[in-house]
LUMSE-480572 format. One record per residue: residue in three letters; chain; y negated, x negated, z negated of N, C-alpha, C in turn. Coordinates in steps of 0.001 Angstrom, whole numbers. Each point is the difference from the previous one (the first is absolute). Example, Ala and Ser with C-alpha at 12.3 -4.5 7.8 and 13.67 -1.06 7.14 Angstrom:
<pts>
> residuo:cadena:npy:npx:npz:capy:capx:capz:cpy:cpx:cpz
> ALA:A:5690:-13190:-7800:-1190:890:0:-1200:-900:0
> SER:A:-1050:350:720:-1190:-820:-60:-1090:770:-730
</pts>
This chain:
<pts>
> residuo:cadena:npy:npx:npz:capy:capx:capz:cpy:cpx:cpz
> UNK:A:15003:-44616:14786:629:-762:1067:-729:184:1328
> UNK:A:-455:1221:296:-651:244:1280:-1492:-271:-21
> UNK:A:-540:-367:-1136:-1419:-293:-101:-229:-1487:303
> UNK:A:-619:-331:1136:-182:-1404:361:-834:-802:-994
> UNK:A:-802:661:-804:-823:-721:-975:848:-688:-1056
> UNK:A:1221:497:-215:868:-567:-1033:1043:-959:566
> UNK:A:-34:-281:1300:990:-885:605:-314:-1458:-313
> UNK:A:1054:-785:-84:-182:-1440:-108:-261:-556:1396
> UNK:A:-350:-1276:65:-242:-632:1290:1260:50:862
> UNK:A:1149:-259:-601:1259:25:740:281:1391:570
> UNK:A:-228:1036:-786:235:1361:490:-945:337:1155
> UNK:A:-1239:-396:-109:-959:236:1071:383:-727:1280
> UNK:A:430:-1249:-131:425:-755:1168:1276:572:606
> UNK:A:899:497:-852:1246:601:499:-300:1274:790
> UNK:A:-887:836:-507:-364:1225:710:-715:-349:1299
> UNK:A:-884:-978:-39:-702:-428:1208:981:-510:1042
> UNK:A:959:-818:-430:1003:-528:923:866:1091:591
> UNK:A:377:972:-813:803:1118:487:-779:818:1026
> UNK:A:-1264:273:-287:-828:746:948:-185:-775:1302
> UNK:A:-202:-1308:-96:-149:-825:1199:1278:13:829
> UNK:A:1151:-21:-654:1279:49:708:187:1331:716
> UNK:A:-330:1095:-668:113:1322:620:-924:104:1213
> UNK:A:-1217:-497:-119:-954:39:1111:487:-855:1160
> UNK:A:561:-1165:-291:503:-877:1061:1171:636:733
> UNK:A:926:590:-732:1159:638:633:-442:1207:822
> UNK:A:-850:837:-579:-468:1182:724:-822:-399:1220
> UNK:A:-799:-1029:-115:-826:-444:1124:815:-492:1173
> UNK:A:1045:-768:-279:834:-482:1101:773:1147:641
> UNK:A:427:949:-797:724:1144:559:-937:866:851
> UNK:A:-1195:245:-488:-963:797:758:-373:-710:1300
> UNK:A:-81:-1322:-31:-311:-747:1210:1070:210:1061
> UNK:A:1262:-29:-409:1093:253:948:-69:1421:558
> UNK:A:-299:953:-866:-81:1398:442:-1130:188:1000
> UNK:A:-1155:-602:-263:-1136:115:918:326:-668:1330
> UNK:A:706:-1119:-32:389:-672:1236:920:889:833
> UNK:A:967:635:-645:894:912:717:-760:1214:530
> UNK:A:-912:523:-797:-809:1135:438:-830:-356:1227
> UNK:A:-577:-1169:-5:-805:-442:1140:863:-160:1243
> UNK:A:1201:-531:-159:893:-156:1149:449:1345:546
> UNK:A:307:940:-869:500:1305:446:-1084:859:643
> UNK:A:-1208:-73:-518:-1076:851:520:-763:-645:1143
> UNK:A:86:-1298:118:-711:-688:1070:-1426:-379:-349
> UNK:A:-449:343:-1192:-1343:-438:-402:109:-1425:-530
> UNK:A:-1075:-671:-54:18:-1375:-466:295:-95:-1489
> UNK:A:444:-1173:-396:320:-211:-1415:-1241:86:-876
> UNK:A:-1121:-455:509:-1235:83:-776:-412:1454:-205
> UNK:A:155:822:1045:-348:1410:-123:936:708:-965
> UNK:A:1286:-302:59:959:611:-926:-304:-425:-1430
> UNK:A:-356:-1258:-197:-374:-475:-1335:-1258:661:-511
> UNK:A:-955:225:912:-1236:668:-404:266:1438:-420
> UNK:A:860:688:747:349:1382:-359:686:31:-1362
> UNK:A:939:-897:-210:700:-42:-1285:-960:-329:-1143
> UNK:A:-937:-895:253:-985:-354:-1024:-857:1198:-376
> UNK:A:-434:761:981:-814:1189:-266:805:1038:-777
> UNK:A:1250:211:413:831:995:-673:248:-386:-1452
> UNK:A:300:-1265:-258:266:-404:-1379:-1256:66:-863
> UNK:A:-1155:-194:592:-1235:109:-783:-381:1441:-295
> UNK:A:516:941:788:-298:1409:-221:942:666:-994
> UNK:A:1113:-621:-318:993:615:-888:-601:432:-1349
> UNK:A:-831:-806:-645:-543:452:-1289:-874:1246:87
> UNK:A:-496:312:1189:-890:1141:140:710:1267:441
> UNK:A:1301:-58:196:750:1193:380:41:984:-1170
> UNK:A:-75:1276:282:27:990:-1090:1425:240:-503
> UNK:A:575:-988:-659:1380:115:-456:169:1068:-1069
> UNK:A:-1049:302:-734:120:1026:-1038:229:1378:606
> UNK:A:-304:173:1280:271:1280:652:1373:21:649
> UNK:A:486:-1163:400:1305:-89:643:1119:-7:-1045
> UNK:A:-156:-816:-1018:1007:-135:-1055:-642:265:-1353
> UNK:A:-292:1242:-338:-761:263:-1218:703:-436:-1276
> UNK:A:1303:131:-76:677:-358:-1256:161:-1499:-148
> UNK:A:156:-711:1098:236:-1440:-78:-1282:-771:-306
> UNK:A:-1152:532:363:-1243:-749:-168:-898:540:-1096
> UNK:A:444:970:-764:-841:572:-1049:-447:-1055:-1016
> UNK:A:850:-965:-268:-324:-1001:-999:-996:-1024:506
> UNK:A:-120:-166:1332:-802:-1066:542:-1317:455:623
> UNK:A:0:1187:576:-1183:486:707:-459:1304:-631
> UNK:A:-1248:47:-351:-555:1248:-517:-976:543:1012
> UNK:A:282:1153:579:-881:555:1042:-1345:421:-556
</pts>
Protein backbone atom coordinates (compact mmCIF):
# COMPACT_ATOMS: atom_id res chain seq x y z
CA UNK A 1 0.00 0.00 0.00
CA UNK A 2 2.79 2.46 0.83
CA UNK A 3 4.89 1.57 -2.19
CA UNK A 4 4.10 4.12 -4.92
CA UNK A 5 5.26 1.71 -7.63
CA UNK A 6 2.16 -0.41 -6.99
CA UNK A 7 -0.38 2.45 -6.95
CA UNK A 8 -3.00 2.84 -9.62
CA UNK A 9 -3.39 6.13 -11.45
CA UNK A 10 -6.35 7.05 -9.23
CA UNK A 11 -4.37 6.38 -6.05
CA UNK A 12 -1.47 8.47 -7.30
CA UNK A 13 -3.75 11.35 -8.21
CA UNK A 14 -5.54 11.10 -4.85
CA UNK A 15 -2.24 11.29 -2.94
CA UNK A 16 -1.09 14.17 -5.13
CA UNK A 17 -4.35 16.03 -4.53
CA UNK A 18 -4.15 15.46 -0.79
CA UNK A 19 -0.56 16.72 -0.68
CA UNK A 20 -1.51 19.78 -2.75
CA UNK A 21 -4.38 20.52 -0.36
CA UNK A 22 -2.12 20.26 2.70
CA UNK A 23 0.45 22.56 1.08
CA UNK A 24 -2.23 25.10 0.14
CA UNK A 25 -3.72 25.17 3.64
CA UNK A 26 -0.33 25.37 5.33
CA UNK A 27 0.85 28.05 2.91
CA UNK A 28 -2.09 30.34 3.55
CA UNK A 29 -1.74 29.88 7.30
CA UNK A 30 2.00 30.59 7.22
CA UNK A 31 1.33 33.69 5.12
CA UNK A 32 -1.00 35.04 7.81
CA UNK A 33 1.54 34.27 10.53
CA UNK A 34 4.34 36.04 8.64
CA UNK A 35 2.09 39.05 8.09
CA UNK A 36 1.34 39.26 11.82
CA UNK A 37 5.02 38.79 12.65
CA UNK A 38 5.97 41.62 10.32
CA UNK A 39 3.36 43.91 11.86
CA UNK A 40 4.42 43.12 15.43
CA UNK A 41 8.17 43.44 14.88
CA UNK A 42 8.06 46.38 12.50
CA UNK A 43 10.16 44.70 9.83
CA UNK A 44 8.81 44.56 6.34
CA UNK A 45 6.70 41.69 5.10
CA UNK A 46 9.31 40.75 2.52
CA UNK A 47 12.00 40.56 5.20
CA UNK A 48 9.79 38.45 7.47
CA UNK A 49 9.03 36.13 4.55
CA UNK A 50 12.71 35.85 3.74
CA UNK A 51 13.53 34.92 7.34
CA UNK A 52 10.77 32.31 7.38
CA UNK A 53 11.97 30.92 4.05
CA UNK A 54 15.52 30.53 5.35
CA UNK A 55 14.35 28.90 8.58
CA UNK A 56 12.13 26.39 6.79
CA UNK A 57 14.95 25.47 4.41
CA UNK A 58 17.29 24.81 7.34
CA UNK A 59 14.93 22.43 9.17
CA UNK A 60 16.17 19.29 7.37
CA UNK A 61 19.73 20.06 8.46
CA UNK A 62 18.99 20.39 12.17
CA UNK A 63 20.62 17.68 14.29
CA UNK A 64 17.32 16.17 15.43
CA UNK A 65 18.97 12.85 16.25
CA UNK A 66 20.74 14.61 19.12
CA UNK A 67 17.68 16.47 20.37
CA UNK A 68 15.16 13.63 20.11
CA UNK A 69 17.19 10.42 19.88
CA UNK A 70 14.32 7.98 20.38
CA UNK A 71 11.88 9.70 18.04
CA UNK A 72 14.28 9.94 15.09
CA UNK A 73 16.17 6.64 15.33
CA UNK A 74 14.09 5.17 12.53
CA UNK A 75 14.64 8.08 10.15
CA UNK A 76 18.12 9.47 10.76
CA UNK A 77 21.26 7.45 11.14
CA UNK A 78 24.15 9.49 12.54
